[in-house]
N, C-alpha and C positions, 0 to 999 in steps of 0.2 A: 453141664452147659445148657444152652436155648433151645427152646426148639429148633431144627432145622430152617432158615430158610429157602423162602421159595426163588429167591433171588440173591446172590454176594456180589456186591457193586465191590469194585475193582478198587485198592487202596494201594497208596503208594508211602509207605511211613518215611515220615522225614526226624531222623535223626545223628546224633554222632557217632554211633560207633556201629560195629557189623550187630548181627542177628545174634551171634552164636559168643560175643564180644559179654568177658566174668565184669563190665560196666556197663550194658546196658540197663535199662531199667526194668527189674524181674514185673513193677504191674505191667509192661505193654505185651509181655508174653503170659499174664495172666487172661488180658481184656482181648487176648485174638484164638484163646483157647478156644479150636474145634473149626477156628476160620481155613477156610478152604486155600491151602498155599498158591496155587495155582489163581486167585484172585491177590495175591499179596506181591507188591513188587517193595523193595526197603531201599533207602537213598543211606549212603554214611558218607562220611568225608576223613575218619580214624579208623585204624585198620583192628582187627578182633584181639583180644588177650592173650598170651600166650597160650594157659590151660582155656578150653575152651568151655559152652556146654550146650546141647543138642536139642534143647526141647522146644523150638522152636524153627519150621522151615517157613521159609517162603517160597513163593516162585519165583523172582529175581532178585541181584541183589544189583546194584547199581553205587561204584566207588570213586568218587573224586580223590587222589592219594594227599589230601595235607602231610608234607613233610613235617613228619614228628618232632624233630627241634624246635620248632618254630613258635610251638604252642608253650601260650607267656606261664612262667614261672617261676621261682625265688630270683634267677639269672636276666639277667636283662627282662624286663617285666614289661615294662615302658615300650623299648624297641618293640619288642616279639607283639606286644597290641597290636603298635601302631603298622605295623608291618600285614598281622593279620586282618584290621578292618580295611585295609588299600588297599593290600594286592591278593590274597587270598579270598578273603569274601568272596568279591566281586570272582573271581574266578571260580568259585564253587557253585556261584549263583549261577551264573552263565555254564555251566555244566546239568545244575538244577535244572533248571529251564528246559534243554537238550530232553535231559530225562523225560520232566514230565510228557514233552512233544513223542518220543518213541514209543513209553509205556500205555500213553494216552488213559490215564484213569478215571474212574468214576467221582474219585474222594479226594486228596490230597490232605493228609495227618500230619500236621507237625508240633514235634513233643518240642514245645518253645523252651530250651534251655541254652546258655553259653552261646555260641556261637550260628548253631544254625536259626536262631533266631532271625541276627542279620542279614543268614541267605535268603531265607525262605522271604524276607519283607524283598527284599532284593529281585528274587526270581517270581512270583508270584502274584499272576496278574489277576486282576479283576474278572476280566473274561473269561478265564478259562475253569478248570472244574470245580466242583463242588471243594471248599477247607473246610477244614475241621482242626481245631485248635488245640491243646493241651497244657493246661500251668499246673505241674507240680510241683515246680521249686521256685524264687525268684533267683532272679539274678543278681540281684543290690543285697549279697546276703553279707557280711564280717566281710571272709576271708576271697569272695570273689573282688572288693570294694577297691581290696589291699591289692590283689594281684592285677588288676585290671585297669583301676584306676575310677573315681568315680563317674565322671564325665560320660566313660565307656558306656559301667554297667547303666545310669539311667537313660544311654540311645537303646540298650536291647532293653527297659523297663518302657520307654516311649513303644517300643519296636511290638514288644507282645500287642501292648493294647490296639497298637494299629491292627497288627490279623487279627484279633478278635471281631476288631468292630468288623474290620472285610468278611469275616468269616463265616460262612453258611450253619456254622453251628463248634460247641469248644464245652467243655467240662474243667472241674478244680476240682483239688484233690482234699481240700477241706472247709470246709465256712469258711472260716474269713478269708482264703483264698477268692471264693464268690461272692464274698463280700466288698474284696477287692475292685474284684471286676465289676460288679455292680457299680459303685463307685466312680470307677473308673471310664468304664466305657456304657454305663445304663444297661447293659443286659442283665434282664432278670432270667433267662432262659438258661443258665450255664447247669450240664450235667454233675453230675456230683458220681465221680471215681472213686475209691480206695481199693484195697487188695481186701480180702475173703474169701468163705467157706467153699469150697465146692460141695456140690449133690453128698460126694465119697466119703468126704471130711465130716458131715451134719451126719451120715449114716453111722460111722465110725465113733461119734462121738458121745450120739445117740445110746449108743449099743455097751459104751463104755463100763463095765464095773468097778464098785468103787474095789483098788487094793491094797496090799501089805504095807507098803511101800516098799524104796530099797535100802537099802541099809548106807548108800552115801546119797549128801545132796549134790544133785546137778541143776547148775544155771545153765542159760544158754545168752548165747552174745551172738546174731548173727548180721553179718555184714561192715559195713564199714562204722569206726568210730570218730562222730563228726562234733562230737562237742567233749572232746580231749580233756580239757581242763576240770570239765565235771563227774569224768569218767575214771579222772587218774583218783579222784574222790573219791569217790564210789569204792574206788579197786583198795585203797589204802584203810577206810575204814570196814572194809570187808574181809579182808585180811589179819583185822585187828579181832573180826568180829568171832572168825572162824573157829579162831585159836578156842575157844569157850564152846563149839556146837557141840549138839551131843552126838551129833553123824561128820564123819567129814565130811568135808565139802568142796566141790570140783569145776571149775569154769570152763564150756565149751565152747570154745569159737567154732563159728562157722562160715565160710565162703573164702575160703582158703586170700587172705589179706597180708598171711606173711607177719603175724602178732608174732610168734615164735623169735622175732629176730630184734623183737624192743627192749628198750631196758630192762621194761617193767613186768615182759615174762616172766614166770617164778612156774616149771616142769613141775615143781615137788607139786603143786594145785592146779595146774594148766594144760588143756586141752586144745591144741587146733589139728580142725580135721580138713581135710581137703573137700574134692570139688563132688555136691549132689547131685539130682537131677532136681526139676523140682519135686515132685513127688517124697523120692529119694528124703530128701530133708523135710520134710513135713516125718517121716516116717521115724529118721533119727531123733527128733524131737520132742518125741512121744515118750525116750523115755528122760527126760526131763522133767523137775517139779516148779523149774520159773523160767522165763523169757527176758530178758534184758534194754531195756531199752531208756537210754541216756540223752535226755535233752539239753540249752545253756541251763543251770537251774539258776546262775548270777543275772540273767537278762542280758548278758554282753552284746548277743546275737538277738535282738527280738523281732527283726525280719525272718530267719530264720525256722528261729522255735512257732511265733506265733502261724505260719502260711505252714510250714512244712510237715504233711501226714509224716511219718516213718512207716514204710512199706511193712517191716517188723511185725508191725503190732498185728496186722492181720496174717501173718504167716505163722507166730507162736500160734494166735489161738486157732487158726486150723488144725494145729497139734492140739491142741486142748488142752494145753499149753499159757496157764493164766500171768497174764505180764506183769514184772515189776519196774515200772516206773519211776523214774527221776526229772524234775524238771520246770520249770517258771513257771509262776501260777498263773501269767497268763498263756503258756504254749498251746499249741494242740494238743500235747500229749496231756493234759492236766484237766483240759476243760471235755475230751472228750472221757476220758478215767470218772470224771465225776456226771456225766450222763449216764456210762455203764459200769458197773460191779464186775470187771474183768480183770482185776485183781489188785493190789496194791499200789500208789500212787500219793511219794514226799514230793511235796515244795517246796522246802523251806532249807537254807544253807544251811552249813556250820558241821562241825564235827562230832559233835555230839550226839546232833538228833539226826546224822547218815547211819553214827552206830545204831542206838536205840532200834532204827527204822530196820536194817539188816539185821538185829537182834528178834525184834519181834518174826522179820517176813520164816526166820529161819525156824524158830517154833511152831509153824505154822502146818497142823498134821496134815495127810494128804495134800496137799494144796488144789490139786487135779481135781477130787473126788470132791473137798471144798468149794471151787466157784464153776463145775460143772452146767449145773443148771444154767446161771448168771453169763455166761460162756452161751450157750445154746439160743436161751433169749436174745442175746444180743446179736447174734450171728442172724438168726431170723430175723431181729427191725430192722440192721444197718448192713450188716456183711454179707452180703446174700451175691455171691459172686455173680450168679444165673441173673437173676433181674439187673445188677450194674452190669453186664454183658448187654445184656438185649435192650437197656434204653439207649444203648454205646451205637450201638447197630441200629437198633432203628431209627438215631439220628444223622445215623450215612447213608438212610435209605434200602439198609433191607428190609424188604416184605417178609413179615415172619408170618409160618401155616402155624396152626392151632398145634403142639405138641402130640405129638402120634398119628396125625395127618400126611396124606401125604399128597 
């Protein structure tokens, strides 16, 4: 982690979910690793998930209780969205303003996604504390437009750019996001952030010795399935290819998304794990040979594929697991895998192409050892979590001490 700051600004983090919710962004926990809990306040308006994670501790939590039944979904989406924007967003913004006055933070950090975009835009004043804005997902992806409507997602996008113009500092999850911010706001000082290697992950990978491999090929899938159409095509091809594989194939899901209840889940060759701590997840992944990342292969939602950076990439690499990627040629996934030799990536569709790709993947001997040196190079060049955190904390106003000095 970064060297200890001589001064930790007091941060008020604004997002949708509680700090112990399964739905909170994993990256936020990594960026706050080592930050003193008593200098961190957390504002949210949706409760934690039923199963909770305890990796992140905060000094104070500030909760405006949004009635969950009003969160827009497939039923009555237009009505619920209108009520959210006209009734609940102003009420939540009023609560956030009171929270800012009560907490007196040095920095308000807004994760600009979904309804907190409009809440923060309504609540935060130019004369208030320093503002930092993070843009990790665009609000106008295909599923969001379908649920919230084009006009409302456009207002959210406008709200993001308004907040970024007002902000003292900001960060973006991918080069495409940084380019978009520059084009819309003329800001050229966007800080690049994404998941990365912790020092102990790097040391473990450096010390890894070539192994003989298991009798089973273990494939990992971490987190939420976003591009379900492409994922199901990959699953069908994998089911065919595994029949001719010299070793049994097991697909392991991590993240407790209840995939075992889905019609495609086959317990004969699939396993779903429960909740792990962040470090426990990395340790469990070290048993796997490949980590699967799937983005929209057909380009049906390029707003998502081009701008979003799958956090699971950094998680896999931290465990020394090469990436098995499938995505559109213009996706962030394809772009980064062209720059870094961290695994194998397919960017063309079709059943035959998928089957050949997976067949070749399953024949790769000891992929963790094969890609080890390339993953180490990638970690040092772009996935150093300590350096990413240090850039962010410095932007917040942390005065960093030299390592080893007090």
